[in-house]
TORDO-404620 format. One record per residue: residue in three letters; x, y, z of N, C-alpha, C in turn. Coordinates in steps of 0.001 Angstrom, whole numbers, padded with zeros to 6 digits, always signed. Layout:
N
ALAXYZXYZXYZ ...
***
This chain:
387
MET-044768-033017-047920-044201-032760-047098-042500-032647-047597 THR-042532-033999-048812-040979-033789-049338-040565-032236-049867 ILE-041398-031828-050399-041014-030514-051043-040963-029225-050431 THR-041809-029413-048812-041664-028600-048123-040611-028834-047274 LYS-040169-029637-047284-039056-029997-046366-037436-029499-047157 LEU-037393-030423-048688-036517-029456-049727-036038-028157-049327 GLY-037451-027235-049794-037470-025968-049256-036720-025401-048267 LEU-037200-025776-047511-036337-025236-045683-035056-025719-046032 ALA-034715-026924-046737-033376-027315-046588-032433-026223-047226 THR-032956-026125-048618-032293-025044-049599-032430-023149-049100 THR-033628-023148-048089-033404-021686-047016-032052-022105-046579 ILE-032170-023092-045598-030938-023236-044709-029628-023261-045001 LEU-029833-024035-046310-028307-023521-046913-027950-022246-047618 PHE-029019-021856-048270-028968-020335-048640-028556-019784-047118 SER-029078-019722-046259-028964-018694-045433-027501-018950-044849 LEU-026984-020391-044594-025658-020446-044197-024593-019954-045196 ALA-024924-020097-046373-023726-019769-047292-023678-017923-047569 THR-025107-017529-047201-025656-015982-047436-024345-015481-045869 THR-024420-016329-044715-023979-016268-043314-022175-016151-043853 ALA-022017-017044-044076-020585-017329-044393-019834-016507-045254 PHE-020587-015868-046397-020299-015049-047712-019870-013664-047014 ALA-020979-013762-046122-020880-012282-045107-019808-012397-043896 GLU-019511-012987-043225-018142-013554-042579-016873-012995-043313 ASN-016675-013747-044116-015580-013926-045838-015477-012305-045646 ASP-016862-012012-045935-016267-010432-046451-015941-009521-045277 GLU-016240-009772-044273-016207-009299-043141-014608-009377-042647 GLN-014350-010598-042864-012783-011008-042234-011814-009893-043132 ALA-012246-010419-044694-011687-009441-045918-011357-008115-045643 ARG-012635-007316-044806-011949-005725-044956-011325-005641-043654 ILE-011249-006361-042501-010820-006417-041295-008851-006669-041846 THR-009036-008114-042275-007181-008217-042530-007292-006934-043804 ALA-007748-006210-044145-007219-005094-045022-006695-003912-044030 ALA-007777-003736-043310-007455-002363-041995-006597-002655-041125 VAL-005879-004281-040789-005369-004101-039587-003885-004351-040542 ASP-003735-005011-042125-002471-004890-042811-001855-003336-043048 LYS-002703-002792-043157-002775-000755-043602-002198-000468-042731 ALA-002647-000575-041522-002430-000009-040217-001287-000780-039524 ILE-000648-002214-039605+000585-002517-039125+002096-002785-039902 GLU+001454-003547-041359+002834-003505-042273+003698-002052-041712 PRO+003033-000492-042422+004399+000396-041957+004948+000672-040680 ILE+004237+000290-039813+004884-000090-038438+005768-000789-038429 MET+005672-001677-038887+006634-002902-038594+007878-002827-039523 ARG+007852-001788-040510+008869-001799-041498+009574-000333-040775 GLU+008819+000855-040446+009694+002019-039255+010159+001435-038652 TYR+009801+000863-037424+010111+000965-036484+011432-000405-035874 LYS+011107-001341-037253+011571-002977-037030+010859-003797-036208 VAL+010051-003812-036242+009489-004612-035292+009559-005857-035641 PRO+010347-006602-035190+010327-008257-035447+008820-009070-035328 GLY+008195-008668-034576+006779-009365-034930+005490-008726-034094 VAL+004507-009165-034530+003143-008452-034164+002117-009309-033724 ALA+001045-009843-033199-000061-010242-033210-001382-009385-032859 ILE-002203-009599-033685-003363-008523-033352-004582-009422-033471 ALA-005535-009141-032420-006746-010142-031928-007757-008833-031999 VAL-008907-009308-033048-009735-008530-032890-011272-009426-032386 THR-012085-008012-031861-013362-009410-031876-014637-008239-031926 VAL-015511-008715-033032-016601-007874-033090-017839-008575-033603 ASN-018692-008321-032589-020111-009208-032591-019850-010612-031701 GLY-019197-010682-031252-018643-012179-030663-017692-012896-031687 ARG-017635-012046-032630-016444-013403-033667-015148-012609-033828 ASN-014235-013955-033137-012968-013011-033189-011911-013500-034224 TYR-010922-012855-034583-010011-012856-036037-008464-012055-035267 PHE-007562-013152-036042-006623-012970-035556-005703-012578-036833 ALA-004618-012084-036679-003443-011710-037886-002010-011727-036786 ASN-001451-012056-037715-000388-012507-037055+001150-012126-037981 TYR+002025-011098-037228+002975-010560-038375+004447-011326-037846 GLY+005785-011539-038443+006822-011799-038169+006894-012955-037336 VAL+008357-012363-036968+008328-013793-035655+008763-013262-034420 ALA+008439-014302-033405+009152-014396-031880+010084-014425-031753 SER+011379-014657-032593+012485-014570-031868+013376-014817-033608 LYS+013899-013608-033333+014706-013417-034229+015764-014349-034688 GLU+016465-015145-033665+017441-016257-033715+016883-017314-034311 THR+015627-017716-033876+014633-018961-033952+013967-018875-035259 LYS+013486-017926-035947+012583-017614-036740+011227-018404-036960 ALA+011076-018546-035061+009559-019104-035062+008491-018135-035344 PRO+007738-018191-035612+006731-017501-036388+005847-016653-035302 VAL+005536-015631-035084+004025-015196-034371+002772-016027-035038 THR+002126-016716-033466+000860-016977-033716-000072-016038-032813 GLU-001250-016407-032625-001843-015948-031580-002023-016934-030154 ASN-001286-017683-030165-000897-018287-028623+000765-018101-028025 THR+001441-016981-029302+002600-016353-028443+002096-015522-027499 LEU+003534-016051-026321+003376-015140-025171+004143-013802-025027 PHE+003836-012875-024967+004275-011466-025267+004034-010828-023697 GLU+005346-010008-023101+005286-009088-021482+004047-008010-022582 LEU+003167-007689-021448+002349-007114-021304+002659-005872-021159 GLY+003852-005327-020060+003898-004348-019853+002775-003780-018819 SER+002409-002324-018650+001459-002046-017845+000148-002341-018179 ILE-000101-002963-019412-001529-003587-019201-001881-004715-018157 SER-000748-004947-017629-000803-005777-016176-001437-004613-015331 LYS-001551-003787-015522-002597-002931-014580-004176-003581-014564 THR-004654-003766-015267-005956-003585-015439-006187-005200-014665 PHE-005321-006238-014247-005371-007429-013654-005211-007062-012878 ALA-005022-006267-011627-004603-005618-010672-006017-005116-010045 GLY-006570-003920-011351-007772-003832-011253-008818-004761-010843 THR-008751-006213-011939-009476-006957-011468-009594-007202-010455 LEU-008439-008071-010206-008230-008553-008845-008831-008261-007752 ALA-008527-006504-007875-008524-005636-006391-010343-005714-006229 SER-011437-006094-007354-012455-005412-007394-013224-007085-007173 TYR-012662-007906-007557-013083-009567-007630-012841-009451-005650 ALA-011851-009376-005218-011728-009007-003883-012912-008455-003072 GLN-012871-007215-003550-014348-006043-002712-015294-006710-002774 VAL-015940-007766-004500-016870-008336-004712-016995-009402-002879 LEU-016139-010597-003088-016232-011609-001830-016443-010766-000527 GLY-015712-009270-000070-015876-008540+001202-014488-008713+002044 LYS-013335-009260+001008-012307-009495+001312-011672-007848+001332 LEU-011470-006889+001300-011176-005324+001159-012484-004845+000487 SER-012060-003465+000990-012644-002134+000348-011892-001205-000070 LEU-012242-000520-001344-011482+000208-001902-011152+001845-001304 GLU-012109+001565+000423-011559+002664+001165-011049+002515+002191 ASP-010493+000591+002253-009866+000432+003361-008116+001708+002946 HIS-007354+001551+003946-005798+002131+003652-004932+001315+004083 PRO-003579+001339+003376-002980+000552+002834-002434-000262+004417 GLY-002052+000009+005441-001637-000059+006610-002195-000791+007534 LYS-003621-001521+006656-004541-002356+007493-004084-004348+007177 TYR-003353-003855+005859-002762-005148+005213-001213-005104+005217 VAL-000866-004081+005654+000435-004061+005927+001111-003224+006932 PRO+001058-003730+008136+001094-003030+009159+002410-002368+009558 GLY+002981-002298+008847+004609-001345+008696+004134+000121+008323 LEU+003070-000181+007913+002608+001657+006517+001799+002209+007921 GLY+001710+001671+008890+000579+002511+009440+000970+003389+010057 GLY+000248+004557+010513+000726+005852+010831+001668+006890+009780 SER+002218+006066+008608+003025+007088+007785+001746+008033+007165 ALA+002625+008883+006274+002032+009706+005130+001386+008542+003919 ILE+001415+007553+003617+001365+007128+002542-000303+006286+003123 ASP+000178+005944+004303-001117+004914+004993-002906+006189+004988 LYS-002373+007919+004663-003219+008712+004549-004507+007981+003271 ALA-003801+007671+002349-004303+007507+001090-005225+006148+001440 THR-006323+005906+000020-006816+004703+000399-006290+003734-000800 LEU-007186+002632-000530-006541+002227-001717-006871+002252-003475 LEU-008332+002893-003210-008694+003709-004308-007703+004758-004943 ASN-007167+005273-003915-005876+006492-004668-004852+005915-004921 LEU-004235+004503-004375-003549+004028-004480-003171+003320-006211 ALA-004642+002762-006811-005336+002444-007539-004937+003668-008996 THR-005610+004570-008509-005786+005204-009735-004735+006400-009869 TYR-003777+006546-008589-002533+007196-009116-002563+008542-008148 THR-003492+008535-007286-004116+009635-006880-003653+009800-005757 ALA-001941+009230-004903-002350+009203-003223-001598+010339-002811 GLY-000494+010994-003869-000322+012147-003138+001354+012829-004328 GLY+001533+012274-005443+002525+012030-006166+003733+011372-005742 LEU+003144+009621-005749+004423+009061-005757+004906+008843-007164 PRO+006508+008177-007345+006760+008365-008735+006935+007422-009516 LEU+007124+007539-011277+006811+006218-011415+007470+004782-011170 GLN+009098+005567-010702+009347+003665-010317+009760+003909-009450 PHE+010249+003033-008629+011129+002806-007092+012433+002988-007854 PRO+013257+003875-006575+014457+003548-006914+015093+002390-007061 ASP+016345+002322-007850+017217+001209-008353+017092+000214-006622 ALA+017261+000871-005180+017579+000592-004014+016796-000214-003341 VAL+015458-000055-003802+014562-001127-003077+014112-002086-004618 LYS+014478-003480-003263+014984-004618-003637+013586-005599-002496 SER+013388-005440-001789+013154-006299-000927+011719-005601+000065 ASP+010866-006671+000696+009762-006236+001156+009840-005105+002202 ALA+011266-005435+003173+011446-004285+004108+011983-002886+003441 ASP+012954-002865+001931+013096-001778+001762+011974-000671+001221 MET+010651-001754+000660+009638-001153+000443+008598-000448+001326 VAL+009017-001250+002698+008063-000297+003652+009182+000810+004332 ALA+009958-000096+003955+010857+001356+004291+010840+002691+003414 TYR+011203+002776+002382+010318+003365+001215+009441+004377+001329 PHE+008008+003871+001231+006712+004305+001843+006657+005173+002737 ARG+007998+004301+004029+007067+005255+005486+008012+006700+005535 ASP+009490+006412+004540+009986+007561+004163+009686+008365+003405 TRP+008249+008250+002326+007930+009502+001405+007076+010546+001669 LYS+007299+011805+001033+006753+012792+001238+005984+013284+000581 PRO+004193+013248+000193+003453+013488-000772+003946+015383-001010 ALA+003476+015108-002037+003572+016480-003069+002313+017128-002928 ALA+001020+016137-002696-000529+017035-002803-001379+015713-002061 GLU-002501+016582-001416-002870+015610-000557-003831+014422-001517 PRO-004305+013317-001318-005140+012355-001060-005906+013039-001913 GLY-006111+012306-003641-007576+012454-004851-007362+014008-005037 LYS-006140+014446-004837-006079+015971-005802-005472+015927-007140 ARG-004353+014988-006928-004165+015070-008375-003667+013939-008764 ARG-003125+013438-010109-003048+012495-010921-001653+011931-011270 ARG-000978+011194-010520+000381+010722-011521+000847+009334-011438 TYR+000869+008846-012430+001145+007303-012761+002358+006919-012173 SER+001953+005791-011861+002963+005193-011134+003312+003660-010428 ASN+004089+003074-010801+004271+001974-010389+004032+001378-009009 PRO+004948+001828-008317+004775+002149-006758+003319+002293-006220 SER+002740+003137-006729+000865+003137-006422+000408+001992-006772 ILE+000100+001617-007795-000710+000588-008472-000191-000880-008300 GLY+001492-001279-007742+002303-001867-007113+001561-002226-005618 LEU+001573-001348-004888+001045-002036-003343-000214-002497-003520 PHE-001001-000895-004410-002201-001545-004875-002802-003123-005035 GLY-002293-003435-006214-002186-004855-006153-001440-006015-005191 HIS-000433-005658-004370+000363-006288-003407-001036-006395-002540 VAL-001891-005346-002073-002484-005891-000897-003769-006512-001257 ALA-004131-006645-002937-005253-007120-003193-004880-008956-003135 GLY-003404-008879-003254-003243-010300-003394-003110-011096-001965 LEU-002644-009845-000698-002674-010356+000405-004246-010567+001184 ALA-005367-009523+000873-006597-009761+001232-007140-010936+000346 MET-006239-011775-000661-006928-012904-001232-006073-014028-000181 GLY-005424-013754+000992-004502-014844+001735-003431-015401+000948 SER-002419-014465-000238-001949-015458-000803-000826-013790-001151 SER-000360-014704-002053+000970-013301-002881+000178-012959-004352 PHE+000212-011622-004853-000325-011351-005881-000570-012206-007395 ALA+000759-012419-007442+001068-013770-008487+000288-015005-008465 THR+000017-015215-007530-000794-016799-006532-001886-016489-007139 ALA-002418-015041-006437-003779-015185-006838-004213-015039-008045 LEU-003518-014140-009106-003670-013990-010548-003937-015715-010614 GLU-002552-016228-010591-002568-017191-011266-003509-018578-011091 THR-004194-018257-010131-004843-019768-009191-006354-019702-009090 VAL-006595-018151-008973-008081-017882-009023-008249-016795-009864 LEU-007714-016009-010665-008691-014756-011299-008557-015615-012823 PHE-006932-016180-013197-007014-016035-014768-007897-017672-015104 PRO-008100-018318-013554-008733-019352-014538-010432-019387-014480 LYS-010895-018199-013158-012058-017641-013565-012744-016859-014988 LEU-011423-016197-015524-011898-016144-016645-011626-016524-017801 ASN-011069-017540-017799-011155-019044-018531-009729-018195-019743 LEU-009080-017696-018757-007430-017439-019115-006373-018557-019410 LYS-006120-019246-020336-005288-020642-019881-003931-020479-020628 HIS-003460-019290-021493-002089-019118-021312-001817-017829-020832 SER-001824-017503-019831-001154-016067-019249-001026-016502-018033 TYR+000530-016071-017656+001057-016072-016383+001896-015203-015795 VAL+002470-015194-014772+003023-014133-014781+004564-014620-014130 ILE+004703-015673-013690+005953-016715-013655+005838-017863-014828 VAL+006828-017767-016509+006251-018708-017374+006812-019557-016903 PRO+005855-020869-016976+005857-022100-016777+007186-022787-017747 ALA+007706-024026-017260+008478-024791-018379+007554-025013-019786 ARG+007074-025784-019606+005873-026083-020595+005327-025144-021324 ALA+005476-023767-021391+004910-022900-022201+006677-022190-022577 MET+007480-022279-022302+008729-021623-022679+008930-021276-023829 ASN+008488-022542-024866+008898-022321-026423+007943-020990-026659 ASP+006659-020699-026062+005272-019963-026415+006036-017990-026191 TYR+006829-018407-025505+007221-017276-024737+008418-016307-026171 ALA+008029-015000-026222+008553-014614-027348+009656-013912-026845 TRP+010941-013311-027717+012149-012936-026766+011565-011412-026972 GLY+012146-010496-026621+011975-008068-027042+012977-008412-027477 TYR+012913-007305-027992+014218-006502-028607+013941-004666-028536 GLY+015503-004619-028243+015152-003095-027363+016130-002062-028300 LYS+017026-001396-027502+017364-000068-028166+018609-001061-028936 ALA+019046-001920-028148+020286-002627-028442+020107-004026-029728 ASP+018837-004194-030053+018606-005044-031340+018558-006663-030765 LYS+019419-006869-029410+019312-008070-028609+018176-008312-027851 PRO+017818-010171-028100+017150-010546-027249+016736-010310-025916 ILE+015454-009650-025119+015793-009716-023787+014207-010010-023012 ARG+014047-010059-021940+013364-010276-021365+012925-009628-020012 VAL+011983-008993-019287+011639-008355-018660+012912-008702-017355 SER+013337-008344-016471+014242-008443-015108+013127-008313-013993 PRO+013183-009377-012906+012521-008871-011493+013038-007720-010734 GLY+011418-006930-010432+011830-005524-009686+010471-005936-008423 MET+010983-004561-008083+009763-004388-006554+008459-004513-007602 PHE+007935-005230-006916+006136-005387-007473+005769-005614-008887 ASP+006310-005988-009554+006734-006068-011150+005665-006854-011539 ALA+004979-007839-010558+003692-008902-011528+002487-007849-011306 GLU+002696-007282-010249+001440-005977-010034+001318-005538-011172 ALA+002604-004580-011380+002623-003573-012319+002789-003539-013715 TYR+004031-004461-014365+004097-004721-015522+004650-006233-015611 GLY+003886-007444-015045+005004-008556-014693+004150-009898-015450 VAL+003109-009365-016019+002378-010519-016680+002625-010930-018433 LYS+002095-011805-018327+002814-012561-019699+001947-013107-020447 SER+001136-013013-021740-000085-013661-022153+000029-013533-023848 SER-001280-013908-024086-001178-013934-025713-002077-013281-026296 ALA-002476-013089-027415-003138-012430-028508-004511-013117-028321 ALA-004869-014317-028250-005742-015417-028312-006344-015543-026471 ASP-005579-015148-025674-006061-015362-024462-006477-013605-023954 MET-005737-012746-024184-005989-011298-024003-007263-010835-024949 ILE-007817-011849-026193-009023-011009-026664-010491-011669-025798 ARG-009970-013301-025239-010497-013429-024571-011083-012445-023146 PHE-010382-012041-022996-010019-010560-021250-010550-009503-022273 VAL-010847-009286-022981-011563-008174-023722-013450-008575-024236 GLU-013290-009544-024232-014691-010481-024402-015004-010565-023607 ALA-014581-010576-021860-014708-010749-020536-015762-009608-020604 ASN-014705-008318-020509-015403-007086-019976-016361-006665-021121 ILE-015949-006835-023073-017345-006804-022954-019084-007433-022886 ARG-018484-008972-022213-019791-009239-021974-019919-010205-020181 PRO-019505-008887-019284-019566-009640-018044-020389-010281-017994 GLU-021958-010561-018503-022897-011318-017756-022698-012712-018255 GLN-021852-013214-019074-021266-014767-019635-020908-015021-017878 PHE-020561-014748-017055-019771-015173-015965-020848-014980-015265 ASP-020145-015437-013521-021165-016108-012642-021564-014754-011890 ASP-022134-014397-011063-022704-012827-010498-021423-012534-010045 THR-020260-012951-009367-019184-012608-008598-018366-012321-009347 VAL-018042-012537-010429-016784-012474-011953-017655-011320-012352 ARG-018996-011639-012775-019333-010326-013530-019572-008833-012909 ARG-019805-008847-011160-019263-007940-010615-018296-007270-010384 ALA-017329-008405-010277-015907-007440-010523-015227-007178-011781 ILE-015793-007754-012721-015347-006870-014061-016287-005498-014169 GLU-017607-005797-013869-018433-004354-013731-017585-003074-013214 GLY-017071-003715-011435-016446-002744-010880-014905-002109-011655 THR-014560-002522-012685-013425-002061-013434-013608-000767-014305 HIS-014967-000966-014738-015587+000296-015316-015763+001271-014937 VAL-015883+001421-013406-016266+002349-012952-015594+004099-013010 GLY-016023+004626-013031-015344+005815-013108-014820+006531-012559 TYR-013399+007222-011567-013058+007755-010269-012684+008934-010096 PHE-011798+009258-011405-011249+010658-011147-011223+011162-013051 ASP-011796+012267-012895-011418+012590-014260-010258+013921-014721 THR-009388+013497-015179-008518+013744-015597-008859+015431-016722 LYS-009869+015654-017448-010362+016387-018405-009538+015854-020286 LYS-008932+014740-019981-008605+014001-021023-009219+013010-020446 MET-009274+012257-019687-009859+010819-019849-010240+010306-018301 VAL-011036+009472-018080-011566+009119-017183-010951+008228-016405 GLN-010331+008021-014874-009771+006960-015054-010469+006149-013637 GLY-010092+005215-014072-010904+003989-013418-009686+002476-012608 LEU-010086+001408-012476-009543+000426-011491-008445+000012-013481 GLY-007608+000298-013540-006549-000050-014524-006973+000400-016030 TRP-008657+000403-016249-008345+000954-017591-008869+002459-017313 GLU-008695+002966-018358-008706+003988-018879-009869+004659-019519 GLN-010507+005380-019771-012295+005794-020174-012100+007071-021352 TYR-013046+006925-021972-013440+008390-023003-014515+007660-023783 PRO-015772+008863-023709-016839+008550-024166-016510+008422-026131 TYR-017611+007514-026184-017357+006995-027499-018882+007138-028591 PRO-019020+007977-030094-017111+007693-030472-016429+008925-030074 VAL-014456+008578-030209-014082+009632-029527-012835+009822-030892 SER-012164+010884-030904-011460+011394-032034-010233+010810-031802 LEU-009600+010918-032594-007977+009676-032307-007562+011054-031576 GLU-007146+012089-031480-006428+013196-030664-006760+013359-029475 ARG-007709+013085-029050-008491+013176-027871-007871+011722-026889 VAL-007751+010257-027730-007177+009199-026659-005646+009443-027211 LEU-004820+010088-028115-003501+010399-027920-003554+011270-026906 ASP-004182+012539-026725-003574+013804-025533-004377+012632-024229 GLY-004685+011832-023758-005227+011163-022449-004046+010109-022518 ASN-003459+009579-023334-001778+008565-023190-000750+009171-023729 SER-000615+010406-023371+000800+011626-023986+001409+011306-022845 ARG+002362+011888-023209+003758+011277-022389+003329+012551-021202 ALA+002976+013628-021124+002474+014379-020076+001522+013307-018982 MET+000561+013018-019966-000062+012306-018318+000506+011121-017560 ALA+001456+010649-018594+002806+009576-017790+003216+009688-016969 LEU+004192+011207-017208+005032+011589-016295+005000+012894-015571 GLU+004025+013046-016024+003805+014615-014982+002775+014537-014137 ALA+002360+014954-012630+001279+015314-011903+000171+016176-012869 ASN-001031+015584-012736-002109+016468-013447-003260+016457-012733 PRO-003552+017877-012567-004997+017525-011512-006052+017024-011608 VAL-007001+016305-011354-008227+015304-011527-009094+016263-010912 THR-010222+015665-010796-011546+015631-010251-012340+014439-009964 ALA-012937+014470-008700-013275+013079-008230-014558+013183-008684 LEU-014820+011852-009062-016769+011660-009611-017377+011250-008563 ILE-017935+011996-007652-018771+011777-007142-020650+011668-007302 PRO-021060+010792-006994-020696+009103-006594-019784+008853-007975 PRO-018820+007906-007462-018350+006898-009059-019200+006171-009112 LYS-018865+006488-010988-019968+004998-011415-019614+004677-012887 ARG-020480+004095-013095-020378+003546-014597-020679+004643-015763 PRO-019989+004561-016473-020929+005577-018042-021758+005347-018245 ALA-022729+006220-018620-023805+006568-019254-024183+005707-020618 GLY-023600+006310-021022-023286+005824-022520-022299+004770-022727 ALA-022092+005627-024928-020774+004179-024913-019669+004888-025140 THR-018837+003869-024386-017586+004453-023950-016483+003600-024253 LEU-014958+003983-024812-013733+003413-025163-012913+003291-023582 TYR-012510+001879-023618-011474+001573-022250-010532+001702-023205 ASN-009365+001452-022399-007847+001151-023220-006935+001142-021842 LYS-006009+000646-022634-004389+000764-021793-003256+000430-022453 THR-002041+000691-022495-001204+000738-023152-000131-000231-022244 GLY+001072-000350-022491+001689-001375-022156+002994-001421-022602 SER+004554-001714-022036+005821-001234-022564+006442-002246-021269 THR+007482-003044-021942+008613-002692-021040+009927-002893-022326 ASN+010759-003254-021653+012190-002740-022678+012368-003405-023860 GLY+011546-004558-023597+011465-004781-025376+010092-005641-025650 PHE+009153-005007-025228+007773-005826-025645+006725-003822-025823 GLY+006203-004018-026511+004795-003206-026558+003292-003557-026795 GLY+002766-002888-026300+001255-003323-026485+000054-002026-026638 TYR-000960-002155-026788-002239-001621-026883-003752-002934-026420 VAL-004198-002244-025984-005534-002936-025677-006827-002170-025830 ALA-008273-002199-026793-008875-001227-026650-010113-001558-026935 PHE-011411-001578-026256-012672-001960-026736-013738-001257-026247 VAL-015033-001742-026766-015876-000874-026596-017076-001753-026406 PRO-017729-001610-025274-018676-002569-025276-019813-002790-025578 GLN-020849-001240-025402-021902-001296-026318-021435-001521-027678 LYS-020197-001422-028468-020453-001612-029496-019872-003134-029816 LYS-019836-003510-028567-019230-005255-028813-017614-005307-029683 ILE-017308-004637-029678-015556-004163-030917-014444-003974-029688 GLY-013500-004846-030081-012201-004611-029029-011312-005124-029897 VAL-009626-004443-029553-008600-004616-030163-007348-005366-029644 VAL-006799-006082-029504-005541-006275-029025-004505-006216-029869 LEU-002982-005231-029796-001807-005105-030432-000822-005213-029988 LEU-000228-006386-030180+000464-006969-029142+001978-007215-030074 ALA+003382-006663-029804+004524-006915-030214+005535-006748-029554 ASN+006913-007710-030251+008096-007528-029690+009183-006608-029722 ARG+008587-005316-029822+009552-004149-029670+008645-003409-029013 SER+009317-002112-028167+008481-001569-027463+008489+000311-028201 PHE+007352+000315-029584+007683+001223-030319+006423+002304-029953 PRO+006435+003639-030075+005646+004426-029905+004019+004566-029402 ASN+003830+004892-028380+002252+004214-028434+001555+005340-028953 PRO+002171+006587-029303+000901+006986-030562+001222+006267-032071 GLU+001759+005290-032171+002030+004682-033529+000903+003553-033538 ARG+000460+002844-031962-000041+001736-031277-001565+002453-031355 ILE-001477+003589-030642-002992+003755-030986-002943+004751-032584 LYS-002763+005270-033136-003227+005192-034280-003686+004263-035021 ALA-002531+003497-035106-003045+001983-035677-004219+001313-035129 ALA-004326+001335-034024-005745+000823-033608-007065+001456-033205 HIS-006566+002564-033487-008018+003650-033798-008404+003120-034945 ALA-007899+003003-036230-007728+002720-037452-008819+001254-037623 ILE-007668+000415-036706-008958-001214-036939-010178-000794-035978 LEU-010457-000049-034979-011359-000067-034069-012668+000746-035279 GLU-012513+001652-036223-012987+002508-037149-013917+001263-038069 THR-012754+000522-038807-013423-000596-039576-014434-001369-038710 LEU-014302-001967-037059-014498-002778-036643-015952-001927-035933 ALA-016139-000906-035955-017577-000315-035992-018092-000544-036625 ALA-017624-000356-038179-018779-000106-039189-019129-001818-039545 ALA-018388-002758-039330-018878-003997-039292-019746-004449-037970 SER-019741-003713-037318-021017-004254-036299-021935-003568-036451 GLU-022040-002920-037495-023625-001917-037104-024389-002956-038429 
***
């Protein structure tokens, strides 16, 4: 018996040592890939700080570079708060999906049901799904500067004249998904920001994500740096919370990625809400638009992902084909979203079937193609590690 126990103990110790060695080797390869992808970008674009988080088969790794503030020299950590910019739109999609699972709204509803002042207007011909997928008929990228209050917002939408029928063209738009997120908050019986911070974030186990950063977390809030190279943070604006206003950390965002990779870890309501954001609704021929997330069949070439995230896709109206019925992809799929504010830039991408994902957060908004190239290289290393 003693010999048998000794043999078992030796086997266990050897197994643990082998596992530890394998994980250390994996971490070394991932660290090398991240360094190779990120360090040249920081030099070329003078990025003060970057936080990278990756996940592979449920294991998370972090790589932090530079400073959260050039003035204080505080180092970037996985808990540093960055402005997510348009990555925030994925939370608008998730909150609305959650509200739909609860029966509080339907994507086939029209906005006038929740904002009575919009009843009978052109925007009320669009559905909430059209608003979520930027297919309402040609809403612009931004609100005019004069739109500052809810009354201004209602007046703007009532006066708006569509350039196309709902569901025919995709034109990326903060007012579009902003109104969608606003309705989701109303359906939940509160503002969007309140619903996010008091309902959705706790449900997703996100402990360090905010719309309004509280005093206790301000020391973690990085400063962004724009063209003037002066410290800046995002300014309030109409539907800022819904379209570009979330602040989060690499640690929390990789948890969000893990939630999307393994939604079965949550209760049925949350699982269905997350899975609802993986449904594809409109095919642009470059990518498929879902609720916040944009989809590509995987494996996918770097060129195709760059094409799907091009300036033409962000700034122009592009014809779309409705997927009937809407559906989750049958095969492996890359989900991604870029985001920027005047002082910050980010990118998130993951492939649930491969159990891999990457989060890139920076306190300077350097070009989207550079973020995508870096993340694509990192994902290739993760894909090899996941096999």
